[in-house]
N, C-alpha and C positions, 0 to 999 in steps of 0.2 A: 502493499500499497504506500503508496506515495506522500501519505499524509506527515504516516509512524517513518516516513526517512527521512523529511525533512527534518522531525521532531528531535532526533538520537540525533539527526550531525547537529545538530544542534546546542539539545542542551549534553550531549553529550551520553556517554552506556550507563554510566555510574548519576547519570541525575536526573534517568525517569524510574527505574528499582530499587524500593528505599530497603531493609529489614528495619523491627521494630521487637526487643521478645525473643526473637527466630523468628516471627513470622512479617513474611514476605510480602508490603504496600506500592499502590502505586496513587496519587495525587493527579488525577486531572481536572484540570479550568476550564474556563471559559467563563468568554464578557460577551451578550448584548445589552442593542445600543436600541430605542425607541419600543414601539410597539404597541399594537391597539389593547388591547386589557387590562394594562396595566398604569399604576400614578408614577407624579419626577419625583423621585425619589432612590436611590441605591435597596435593592431589595437585592440580599442575596441567600441564594438556594441551596439549598448543602444533598447530600445521597450516601449513603456506602450502601456498597456492591448490589448500586442501582434504586434503590430505596431510599423517600421526601424523608429526610429528617424532619421532624413536624414538630417537637419539642425543646426549649435551650437554644431559641433560634439566635438569640442574640448577645447570649452571653458562649461563646467558644471561638477558636483564635481562627475561622475564615473570616466568623464577621469583623471579628479583629486586627488582622492582614488587607479586609476591604478597605476598610472603614480609615489604612494609614497607607494605603496609595494615595498619591498625588493623583487625582487623577485629574484637573486643574491643567498640570504638563500633556494632558493629551487633550487639548481644551473640553471639557469634555464639567459640567458642572453637575452635580449633584444635583442641587437643588430645584436643577429644572430638568436637566434629562429626567432620561428613563434609559434607568444605566440593570445589566439583570447578571450576575456575578451566578454563576455555577460551577461550582465541589463539590466533585467525586472523589470516597475514596473507597478503595476494591479492595480486600485483603481479607487471607487467610482466617481472622479475628480481630474486631471492631471495635476495642474498649470504650464504650460507658458509663455515662456518671447518671448520676440525677432517676428522670421520674422513664428518660432514653434505656437504663438500664433493666424500666421493670416491663420495657416496652419488648424489650428484645428479648426480654427472656419469657412471653406469650407463648 
């Protein structure tokens, strides 16, 4: 796949997959601008193994990282523009805290 080859050439093989506590993982991200069914502002959509994470959305590293991006360097005003940040974590084990953990054990 050309997209995977391009990403690998830019990130380097070591930058794509990692291991945490013996479990391999990969973090995939994407950004969208605009859209009909979304209000203006910065919206973070989180997924774990392709399942949407609905709990504690503003209290995790994905939201904190999105807030730290200097969006104005890309001529994006997060107060006026419709910005979607998509973060997907894929792993054999994903640690959950709080409410999310209770839902993952159902």
